[in-house]
C-alpha positions in Angstrom: -61.2 123.1 86.5 -64.0 121.6 88.5 -66.7 122.6 86.1 -68.6 119.6 84.8 -71.0 119.6 81.8 -73.2 116.9 83.2 -72.4 116.5 86.9 -73.5 113.4 88.7 -75.8 115.1 91.2 -76.8 113.4 94.4 -79.5 110.9 93.5 -82.9 110.3 95.2 -81.6 107.1 96.8 -78.5 108.9 98.1 -80.7 111.6 99.6 -83.0 109.0 101.1 -80.0 107.5 102.9 -78.8 110.9 104.0 -82.3 111.7 105.4 -82.6 108.4 107.2 -79.0 107.8 108.5 -77.7 111.4 108.8 -74.9 110.8 106.2 -74.3 109.4 102.8 -71.1 108.3 101.0 -71.1 109.3 97.3 -69.9 107.1 94.6 -66.2 107.0 93.7 -65.4 109.9 91.3 -68.9 111.2 91.5 -67.3 114.5 92.4 -63.6 114.4 92.0 -61.4 112.6 89.5 -58.1 111.1 90.6 -56.2 113.8 88.7 -58.1 116.6 90.5 -57.6 115.0 93.8 -53.9 115.0 93.2 -54.0 118.7 92.4 -55.7 119.4 95.7 -53.2 117.2 97.5 -50.2 119.0 96.0 -51.7 122.4 96.8 -52.3 121.6 100.4 -48.8 120.2 100.8 -47.4 123.4 99.2 -49.5 125.5 101.6 -48.1 123.5 104.6 -44.5 123.8 103.4 -44.9 127.6 102.8 -44.5 127.3 99.0 -47.9 128.5 97.9 -48.5 132.0 96.6 -51.2 133.3 98.9 -51.7 135.5 102.0 -50.8 133.3 104.9 -52.0 135.9 107.3 -55.5 135.1 106.3 -55.2 131.4 107.0 -55.8 129.8 110.5 -53.0 127.2 110.8 -52.9 124.8 113.7 -50.1 122.4 114.4 -50.9 118.8 115.6 -50.2 117.5 119.0 -47.2 115.3 119.8 -49.2 113.2 122.3 -52.4 112.4 120.4 -54.4 114.1 123.1 -57.0 116.7 122.0 -56.1 118.9 124.9 -52.5 119.2 123.6 -53.1 120.5 120.1 -51.6 123.7 118.9 -53.1 127.2 119.1 -55.7 128.1 116.4 -54.2 131.3 115.2 -53.6 133.1 111.9 -50.3 132.7 110.0 -47.8 130.1 109.0 -46.1 128.1 111.8 -43.2 126.8 109.8 -42.5 124.4 106.9 -43.9 121.1 108.0 -46.5 118.5 107.0 -47.5 118.2 110.6 -50.4 120.7 110.6 -53.6 119.4 112.1 -56.0 122.0 110.7 -55.9 124.8 108.2 -59.0 127.1 107.9 -60.1 129.9 105.6 -59.1 128.0 102.5 -61.5 130.0 100.4 -58.6 132.4 100.1 -56.8 129.9 97.9 -57.8 129.9 94.3 -57.8 126.1 93.8 -59.8 125.3 96.9 -62.2 128.2 96.2 -62.9 126.7 92.8 -63.6 123.3 94.4 -66.0 124.9 96.9 -68.3 125.8 94.0 -68.6 122.3 92.5 -72.0 121.9 90.9 -72.7 118.8 93.0 -72.3 120.9 96.2 -74.4 123.7 94.8 -77.3 121.4 94.1 -76.9 119.7 97.5 -76.9 123.1 99.3 -80.1 124.3 97.5 -81.8 121.1 98.3 -81.0 121.6 102.0 -81.6 125.4 102.2 -83.9 126.2 99.3 -83.3 127.8 95.9 -84.4 131.2 97.3 -81.5 131.5 99.7 -77.9 132.4 99.3 -75.4 129.8 100.7 -72.4 130.8 102.8 -69.6 128.7 104.3 -68.3 128.3 107.8 -64.9 126.6 108.4 -63.5 126.0 104.9 -60.8 123.7 106.2 -58.2 121.0 105.8 -57.9 118.3 108.4 -54.8 116.2 108.7 -53.6 113.2 110.7 -50.0 112.6 109.7 -48.8 109.0 109.5 -48.1 107.6 112.9 -49.6 110.7 114.6 -52.9 112.5 114.6 -55.1 113.5 117.5 -58.2 111.9 119.0 -61.3 114.0 118.2 -64.0 113.3 120.8 -67.7 112.6 120.0 -69.5 115.7 119.0 -72.0 117.4 116.7 -71.0 120.3 114.4 -73.0 123.0 116.0 -71.9 126.2 117.6 -73.5 128.4 120.2 -72.7 131.8 118.7 -74.5 131.3 115.4 -78.2 132.3 115.0 -78.9 129.4 112.7 -77.4 125.9 112.9 -75.5 124.8 109.8 -77.1 121.6 108.4 -74.7 120.3 105.7 -71.1 119.3 105.9 -69.2 118.2 102.8 -66.2 116.0 103.6 -63.7 115.0 100.9 -61.1 112.3 101.6 -57.9 113.4 99.9 -56.2 110.2 101.1 -57.8 106.8 101.5 -59.4 106.7 104.9 -59.9 103.7 107.1 -59.8 102.7 110.7 -56.0 102.3 110.6 -55.4 105.9 109.8 -58.1 107.5 111.8 -61.2 107.7 109.6 -64.3 109.5 110.8 -66.8 107.4 112.8 -70.5 108.2 112.9 -73.6 107.2 114.9 -76.3 106.6 112.3 -79.7 108.3 112.8 -78.3 110.4 115.6 -79.2 113.6 113.7 -82.8 112.9 114.6 -82.1 113.5 118.3 -81.4 117.2 117.7 -78.6 119.0 119.6 -77.6 116.9 122.6 -75.2 119.2 124.5 -76.3 122.8 124.2 -74.1 123.8 127.2 -70.8 123.2 125.2 -69.8 125.9 122.8 -69.1 123.4 120.1 -71.5 120.6 121.1 -69.0 118.1 122.4 -70.7 115.3 124.3 -70.2 114.6 128.0 -69.1 111.2 129.2 -72.6 110.4 130.3 -74.0 111.5 126.9 -71.4 109.4 125.1 -72.6 106.3 127.1 -76.2 107.1 126.3 -75.8 107.9 122.6 -72.7 106.2 121.3 -72.8 102.5 121.9 -70.0 100.6 120.2 -72.5 98.4 118.4 -73.9 101.4 116.4 -70.6 102.9 115.3 -70.0 103.1 111.5 -66.6 103.7 110.1 -66.6 106.1 107.1 -64.1 104.3 105.1 -63.5 106.3 102.0 -61.3 106.0 98.9 -59.0 108.7 97.7 -61.1 111.6 96.4 -64.4 110.2 97.6 -67.0 112.6 99.2 -69.4 112.1 102.1 -72.3 114.4 103.0 -73.1 114.6 106.7 -75.9 116.3 108.6 -74.3 118.6 111.1 -76.2 117.0 114.0 -74.9 113.5 113.2 -72.7 112.5 116.1 -69.1 111.7 115.0 -65.5 111.4 116.1 -62.1 110.2 114.8 -59.0 108.6 116.3 -55.3 108.8 115.8 -53.4 107.6 112.7 -51.8 104.2 113.5 -50.5 103.8 109.9 -46.8 104.0 109.5 -46.8 105.4 106.0 -50.2 106.9 105.1 -51.5 110.3 106.1 -55.2 111.0 106.5 -55.7 114.3 104.8 -59.2 115.6 104.2 -61.1 118.8 103.1 -64.3 119.7 105.0 -66.8 122.5 104.6 -69.9 123.5 106.5 -72.3 125.1 104.1 -75.1 127.1 105.7 -78.0 129.5 105.1 -76.6 132.7 103.7 -78.4 134.8 106.4 -76.5 133.2 109.2 -74.9 135.7 111.6 -73.0 135.7 114.9 -75.9 136.4 117.4 -73.9 136.0 120.6 -70.7 138.1 120.2 -69.9 137.7 123.8 -70.0 133.9 123.5 -67.7 134.0 120.5 -65.2 136.3 122.1 -65.2 134.3 125.4 -64.5 131.0 123.8 -62.0 132.5 121.4 -60.0 133.8 124.4 -60.5 130.9 126.9 -60.0 128.0 124.5 -57.6 129.0 121.8 -56.7 125.4 120.9 -60.1 123.7 121.2 -62.6 126.5 121.0 -63.3 129.0 118.2 -60.5 129.8 115.8 -59.1 133.2 114.7 -60.6 134.2 111.4 -63.8 132.3 111.9 -66.0 135.4 112.4 -67.0 135.9 108.8 -68.9 133.8 106.4 -68.2 134.1 102.6 -71.1 133.6 100.2 -70.4 130.6 98.0 -73.7 130.2 96.1 -76.3 132.8 95.3 -80.1 132.3 95.3 -81.8 131.2 92.1 
């Protein structure tokens, strides 16, 4: 379904922007047609409503908060939590046939081998759906996508906007060039910044809103500082699909850290089912 005879691979100019700024927004329909985006939207809605034919016990499904506060989001645990479009996050979507096929898009394969080398397998960490329902959503604080328990830092996130995303409905915001600073807060299990670090590294004058059209894809370096706000739109959700692609040899090197944060921070720490890394692309 997502196979393309002549895929529009990431261009040199686009890679130059990624290397310099820590992110790049690909052209509209460079990856997804409107029709294929609609298929993904229908599938994720069916999954949320409990209509999909798949093993829900393999999916981590987290309900959104009612307050918009990050501290009040639901528990990150396996299994369906009821028929609702109010889920905040659904992980392990490699277990769904449609999303598993999209994971292997040739544009993503080419990007992964550019980041990690042709000689290496590519695995995935957190194959997930993000959602900010209309009029709801949760503030996600400034952070980098880096985790203490992994022996290698993932370096490439592929983010697909399933709905149009703008400031009104809680689009991702980034700090350009921040990936060049390396990991800022190594003390936090998921590299969330402290208030002091936010003041130092996230001035309002440098914030860029990743405003994306339906089906548009952005590539982000995992060390690029980013956040998102609540959805203030009355009639438009902000649904997105996000994948961390990483070196295929990546392993959990600190089992104690993983277990500790899984237990102590079930809503905002590590999620159930995030302790295995499926191989998506093989070496060439």
